[in-house]
C-alpha positions, -999 to 999 in steps of 0.1 A, spaced: 667 -771 -200 660 -776 -164 623 -762 -153 632 -739 -126 610 -720 -99 606 -685 -115 601 -664 -86 618 -633 -68 650 -655 -62 675 -670 -85 678 -708 -80 701 -729 -96 696 -765 -105 718 -778 -79 703 -782 -44 678 -755 -49 705 -730 -36 695 -690 -36 715 -662 -52 727 -641 -18 716 -611 -37 680 -620 -35 683 -623 3 704 -594 10 693 -567 -16 704 -537 2 667 -525 4 667 -525 42 699 -509 55 680 -493 86 679 -509 120 661 -495 149 663 -499 188 641 -491 214 639 -500 250 630 -479 285 655 -478 311 653 -473 349 678 -443 346 690 -417 321 726 -430 325 717 -467 319 702 -453 286 731 -433 277 754 -462 285 735 -483 259 733 -457 232 773 -457 237 775 -497 232 751 -496 204 771 -468 188 804 -485 192 791 -518 180 778 -497 147 813 -481 143 829 -516 144 806 -528 115 808 -501 94 828 -497 59 813 -462 56 800 -439 82 767 -450 100 743 -425 103 730 -426 140 699 -407 148 688 -412 184 670 -393 213 664 -405 249 628 -393 264 616 -392 301 585 -415 302 564 -428 332 582 -459 337 619 -446 331 640 -431 301 632 -443 266 661 -449 241 649 -450 205 678 -450 179 678 -457 143 712 -469 125 713 -465 87 740 -483 72 753 -483 37 744 -517 29 720 -546 40 749 -569 49 761 -545 76 726 -539 90 722 -576 93 755 -582 112 744 -553 137 711 -567 143 727 -603 148 751 -588 173 721 -574 193 707 -606 198 
């Protein structure tokens, strides 16, 4: 019997591999975006791009909650994207980089 490290992850005896379910466990399915833009049109354009990116990834409808507020330095876009699973959320976040 092998002596494996018993923590949250399920390691195997081969090369300290970890089960993918311990990395993407569907506990975090919400991605948030916030930024200030010079104009309201630029903020709306970015929201459309983010929305399309979410729609391209989703397997079930992604719930999107957003708002654009006037602030001293321009227009602040705040948006939350709630995906049905953690993998989709992770892919969306990687696309933002």
